[in-house]
C-alpha beads as a LAMMPS data file, in Angstrom:
LAMMPS data file: protein, C-alpha beads

207 atoms
206 bonds

1 atom types
1 bond types

-500.0 500.0 xlo xhi
-500.0 500.0 ylo yhi
-500.0 500.0 zlo zhi

Masses

1 110.0

Atoms # bond

1 1 1 -397.361 -378.879 -2.549
2 1 1 -397.565 -381.394 0.262
3 1 1 -397.880 -385.096 -0.605
4 1 1 -398.658 -387.564 2.179
5 1 1 -398.615 -391.290 1.412
6 1 1 -399.992 -393.306 4.307
7 1 1 -397.782 -396.340 4.921
8 1 1 -399.890 -397.991 7.607
9 1 1 -399.892 -401.809 7.818
10 1 1 -403.691 -402.064 8.157
11 1 1 -404.248 -399.795 5.155
12 1 1 -401.688 -401.728 3.097
13 1 1 -403.396 -405.037 3.863
14 1 1 -406.865 -403.764 2.989
15 1 1 -405.534 -402.102 -0.147
16 1 1 -403.976 -405.384 -1.259
17 1 1 -407.366 -407.111 -1.122
18 1 1 -408.985 -404.094 -2.817
19 1 1 -406.569 -404.423 -5.746
20 1 1 -407.276 -408.136 -6.240
21 1 1 -409.268 -408.621 -9.463
22 1 1 -411.203 -411.432 -7.743
23 1 1 -412.603 -409.113 -5.047
24 1 1 -416.314 -408.666 -5.777
25 1 1 -418.203 -405.346 -5.713
26 1 1 -419.665 -405.843 -2.241
27 1 1 -416.288 -406.516 -0.655
28 1 1 -414.708 -403.775 -2.763
29 1 1 -417.193 -401.187 -1.454
30 1 1 -416.611 -402.281 2.138
31 1 1 -412.829 -402.092 1.846
32 1 1 -412.954 -398.743 0.058
33 1 1 -414.983 -397.318 2.927
34 1 1 -412.724 -398.826 5.584
35 1 1 -409.583 -397.406 3.997
36 1 1 -411.217 -394.001 3.556
37 1 1 -412.197 -393.948 7.234
38 1 1 -408.650 -394.847 8.275
39 1 1 -407.296 -391.963 6.178
40 1 1 -409.380 -389.430 8.124
41 1 1 -406.867 -389.410 10.984
42 1 1 -404.090 -388.036 8.784
43 1 1 -406.143 -385.769 6.534
44 1 1 -407.621 -383.891 9.524
45 1 1 -404.367 -383.555 11.457
46 1 1 -404.052 -379.822 10.722
47 1 1 -407.599 -378.943 11.779
48 1 1 -408.071 -376.469 14.615
49 1 1 -409.743 -377.343 17.904
50 1 1 -411.413 -375.266 20.607
51 1 1 -411.621 -376.063 24.274
52 1 1 -414.849 -377.364 25.727
53 1 1 -415.814 -378.546 29.198
54 1 1 -417.748 -381.747 29.869
55 1 1 -418.835 -383.479 33.027
56 1 1 -417.635 -387.048 33.313
57 1 1 -419.263 -389.462 35.790
58 1 1 -416.563 -388.523 38.326
59 1 1 -415.490 -384.965 37.550
60 1 1 -414.964 -382.106 35.122
61 1 1 -412.833 -382.456 32.015
62 1 1 -411.464 -379.755 29.728
63 1 1 -411.513 -381.354 26.310
64 1 1 -411.601 -380.212 22.713
65 1 1 -413.880 -380.204 19.691
66 1 1 -412.977 -379.620 16.056
67 1 1 -413.509 -375.958 15.229
68 1 1 -413.222 -376.076 11.450
69 1 1 -416.407 -376.681 9.474
70 1 1 -415.879 -379.452 6.927
71 1 1 -417.326 -380.059 3.481
72 1 1 -416.796 -383.324 1.635
73 1 1 -416.875 -383.087 -2.157
74 1 1 -416.833 -386.515 -3.807
75 1 1 -416.174 -386.435 -7.535
76 1 1 -419.015 -388.426 -9.062
77 1 1 -419.346 -391.237 -9.324
78 1 1 -416.450 -393.119 -7.723
79 1 1 -415.953 -390.543 -4.962
80 1 1 -419.301 -391.583 -3.494
81 1 1 -417.641 -394.786 -2.338
82 1 1 -415.507 -392.749 0.074
83 1 1 -417.940 -390.157 1.429
84 1 1 -420.288 -392.331 3.519
85 1 1 -417.440 -393.880 5.504
86 1 1 -415.848 -390.485 6.163
87 1 1 -419.212 -389.082 7.258
88 1 1 -419.369 -391.728 9.964
89 1 1 -416.153 -390.263 11.388
90 1 1 -417.071 -386.622 10.683
91 1 1 -420.864 -386.633 11.076
92 1 1 -421.171 -382.825 11.144
93 1 1 -419.566 -382.472 7.708
94 1 1 -421.638 -381.181 4.829
95 1 1 -421.491 -382.806 1.415
96 1 1 -421.295 -381.229 -2.024
97 1 1 -421.140 -383.096 -5.307
98 1 1 -419.267 -382.433 -8.521
99 1 1 -419.939 -384.599 -11.544
100 1 1 -416.889 -384.932 -13.744
101 1 1 -415.939 -387.678 -16.173
102 1 1 -412.825 -388.316 -18.218
103 1 1 -413.225 -388.695 -21.968
104 1 1 -411.700 -392.086 -22.757
105 1 1 -410.293 -390.824 -26.078
106 1 1 -408.906 -387.417 -25.160
107 1 1 -408.544 -388.049 -21.388
108 1 1 -409.937 -384.536 -20.898
109 1 1 -412.365 -383.868 -17.992
110 1 1 -415.974 -382.822 -18.607
111 1 1 -418.376 -381.457 -15.956
112 1 1 -422.035 -382.450 -15.893
113 1 1 -423.086 -381.625 -12.312
114 1 1 -422.165 -379.071 -9.634
115 1 1 -424.061 -378.771 -6.342
116 1 1 -422.287 -377.295 -3.328
117 1 1 -423.467 -376.193 0.130
118 1 1 -423.923 -372.498 0.770
119 1 1 -420.862 -370.753 2.179
120 1 1 -418.687 -373.668 1.096
121 1 1 -415.727 -371.265 0.964
122 1 1 -415.885 -370.901 4.758
123 1 1 -415.075 -374.575 5.334
124 1 1 -412.209 -377.000 4.949
125 1 1 -413.009 -378.854 1.728
126 1 1 -411.930 -382.461 1.151
127 1 1 -412.124 -383.502 -2.506
128 1 1 -412.640 -387.269 -2.693
129 1 1 -411.752 -389.557 -5.594
130 1 1 -410.366 -393.103 -5.239
131 1 1 -407.958 -392.693 -8.177
132 1 1 -405.509 -389.905 -9.042
133 1 1 -404.548 -391.036 -12.555
134 1 1 -403.944 -388.313 -15.162
135 1 1 -404.956 -385.701 -12.608
136 1 1 -407.209 -383.933 -15.104
137 1 1 -410.520 -384.426 -13.308
138 1 1 -409.077 -383.645 -9.893
139 1 1 -407.287 -380.526 -11.144
140 1 1 -410.408 -379.271 -12.925
141 1 1 -412.489 -379.894 -9.795
142 1 1 -410.024 -377.990 -7.619
143 1 1 -410.144 -375.105 -10.095
144 1 1 -413.954 -375.148 -9.998
145 1 1 -413.912 -375.035 -6.180
146 1 1 -411.455 -372.153 -6.176
147 1 1 -413.875 -370.303 -8.460
148 1 1 -416.412 -370.743 -5.649
149 1 1 -413.923 -369.059 -3.272
150 1 1 -412.581 -372.197 -1.564
151 1 1 -409.074 -371.810 -0.156
152 1 1 -408.830 -374.643 2.400
153 1 1 -408.653 -377.502 -0.066
154 1 1 -407.321 -381.035 0.359
155 1 1 -407.311 -383.829 -2.222
156 1 1 -407.900 -387.325 -0.820
157 1 1 -407.378 -390.378 -3.047
158 1 1 -406.610 -394.019 -2.423
159 1 1 -404.216 -394.749 -5.280
160 1 1 -402.214 -392.222 -7.279
161 1 1 -399.810 -392.189 -10.212
162 1 1 -396.721 -389.945 -10.331
163 1 1 -398.091 -388.285 -13.480
164 1 1 -401.293 -387.258 -11.695
165 1 1 -399.416 -386.019 -8.655
166 1 1 -397.271 -383.810 -10.906
167 1 1 -400.358 -382.329 -12.587
168 1 1 -401.751 -381.295 -9.194
169 1 1 -398.342 -380.104 -8.038
170 1 1 -397.998 -377.846 -11.080
171 1 1 -401.577 -376.531 -11.182
172 1 1 -402.380 -376.419 -7.452
173 1 1 -399.189 -376.261 -5.388
174 1 1 -401.231 -374.978 -2.444
175 1 1 -403.380 -378.139 -2.168
176 1 1 -402.162 -381.027 0.027
177 1 1 -402.600 -384.514 -1.437
178 1 1 -403.319 -387.588 0.685
179 1 1 -402.819 -391.058 -0.821
180 1 1 -402.994 -394.580 0.538
181 1 1 -400.515 -395.651 -2.156
182 1 1 -398.373 -394.077 -4.886
183 1 1 -398.134 -396.527 -7.785
184 1 1 -395.630 -396.922 -10.617
185 1 1 -397.072 -395.146 -13.665
186 1 1 -399.932 -394.710 -16.126
187 1 1 -400.381 -397.036 -19.078
188 1 1 -401.172 -395.921 -22.621
189 1 1 -404.905 -395.829 -21.779
190 1 1 -404.401 -393.536 -18.791
191 1 1 -404.974 -396.248 -16.174
192 1 1 -402.802 -396.554 -13.076
193 1 1 -400.353 -399.484 -13.045
194 1 1 -400.655 -401.723 -11.082
195 1 1 -403.676 -399.778 -9.769
196 1 1 -406.972 -401.523 -9.118
197 1 1 -408.867 -401.103 -12.377
198 1 1 -411.788 -398.738 -12.861
199 1 1 -412.891 -397.835 -9.328
200 1 1 -416.376 -396.727 -10.393
201 1 1 -417.065 -399.955 -12.244
202 1 1 -415.790 -402.055 -9.353
203 1 1 -417.823 -400.114 -6.776
204 1 1 -421.092 -400.325 -8.682
205 1 1 -420.626 -403.583 -10.567
206 1 1 -420.718 -401.978 -14.014
207 1 1 -418.409 -402.431 -16.998

Bonds

1 1 1 2
2 1 2 3
3 1 3 4
4 1 4 5
5 1 5 6
6 1 6 7
7 1 7 8
8 1 8 9
9 1 9 10
10 1 10 11
11 1 11 12
12 1 12 13
13 1 13 14
14 1 14 15
15 1 15 16
16 1 16 17
17 1 17 18
18 1 18 19
19 1 19 20
20 1 20 21
21 1 21 22
22 1 22 23
23 1 23 24
24 1 24 25
25 1 25 26
26 1 26 27
27 1 27 28
28 1 28 29
29 1 29 30
30 1 30 31
31 1 31 32
32 1 32 33
33 1 33 34
34 1 34 35
35 1 35 36
36 1 36 37
37 1 37 38
38 1 38 39
39 1 39 40
40 1 40 41
41 1 41 42
42 1 42 43
43 1 43 44
44 1 44 45
45 1 45 46
46 1 46 47
47 1 47 48
48 1 48 49
49 1 49 50
50 1 50 51
51 1 51 52
52 1 52 53
53 1 53 54
54 1 54 55
55 1 55 56
56 1 56 57
57 1 57 58
58 1 58 59
59 1 59 60
60 1 60 61
61 1 61 62
62 1 62 63
63 1 63 64
64 1 64 65
65 1 65 66
66 1 66 67
67 1 67 68
68 1 68 69
69 1 69 70
70 1 70 71
71 1 71 72
72 1 72 73
73 1 73 74
74 1 74 75
75 1 75 76
76 1 76 77
77 1 77 78
78 1 78 79
79 1 79 80
80 1 80 81
81 1 81 82
82 1 82 83
83 1 83 84
84 1 84 85
85 1 85 86
86 1 86 87
87 1 87 88
88 1 88 89
89 1 89 90
90 1 90 91
91 1 91 92
92 1 92 93
93 1 93 94
94 1 94 95
95 1 95 96
96 1 96 97
97 1 97 98
98 1 98 99
99 1 99 100
100 1 100 101
101 1 101 102
102 1 102 103
103 1 103 104
104 1 104 105
105 1 105 106
106 1 106 107
107 1 107 108
108 1 108 109
109 1 109 110
110 1 110 111
111 1 111 112
112 1 112 113
113 1 113 114
114 1 114 115
115 1 115 116
116 1 116 117
117 1 117 118
118 1 118 119
119 1 119 120
120 1 120 121
121 1 121 122
122 1 122 123
123 1 123 124
124 1 124 125
125 1 125 126
126 1 126 127
127 1 127 128
128 1 128 129
129 1 129 130
130 1 130 131
131 1 131 132
132 1 132 133
133 1 133 134
134 1 134 135
135 1 135 136
136 1 136 137
137 1 137 138
138 1 138 139
139 1 139 140
140 1 140 141
141 1 141 142
142 1 142 143
143 1 143 144
144 1 144 145
145 1 145 146
146 1 146 147
147 1 147 148
148 1 148 149
149 1 149 150
150 1 150 151
151 1 151 152
152 1 152 153
153 1 153 154
154 1 154 155
155 1 155 156
156 1 156 157
157 1 157 158
158 1 158 159
159 1 159 160
160 1 160 161
161 1 161 162
162 1 162 163
163 1 163 164
164 1 164 165
165 1 165 166
166 1 166 167
167 1 167 168
168 1 168 169
169 1 169 170
170 1 170 171
171 1 171 172
172 1 172 173
173 1 173 174
174 1 174 175
175 1 175 176
176 1 176 177
177 1 177 178
178 1 178 179
179 1 179 180
180 1 180 181
181 1 181 182
182 1 182 183
183 1 183 184
184 1 184 185
185 1 185 186
186 1 186 187
187 1 187 188
188 1 188 189
189 1 189 190
190 1 190 191
191 1 191 192
192 1 192 193
193 1 193 194
194 1 194 195
195 1 195 196
196 1 196 197
197 1 197 198
198 1 198 199
199 1 199 200
200 1 200 201
201 1 201 202
202 1 202 203
203 1 203 204
204 1 204 205
205 1 205 206
206 1 206 207
């Protein structure tokens, strides 16, 4: 398993404001998108490129374009807060959706929606979820995608807990994890400490 925690000053500053309980939903959504877009640089580092030739105003240039097709799979609902910003950087990416929620009593994941592009297994698949807490929803989603034949999987989250990282490490050692921050622990309710609260509620202004 490969864990990458992005320690970039701009990301750390934006994440600090994102964590602040006084940050309203509008600002929260903006910051979530900005951090997600900044993470694209690292999460696409291993993608393949092919040579292409373009004419500049003063000559010919041999450049490159990304060769790997990309599918973004936000885990509903909080993952939606990441996908639009990433699409602005990767506009040719397709988007699938998986609806999965965590039972607040058992902390077990439950699926209620699954809609993926055709031939999703032929693309690099980025699973998006702002929080990697218990790891149950993310692990179940990765298993579901593997059942669809996906092998080029990456998990992209903003904030993670060591417990969630270990769950992914044990269940999916082949899947790289990208985090903006690795926090201290989970509390007795399964929330990340210090974390940023419930990402879905803060994105959409619900409680």
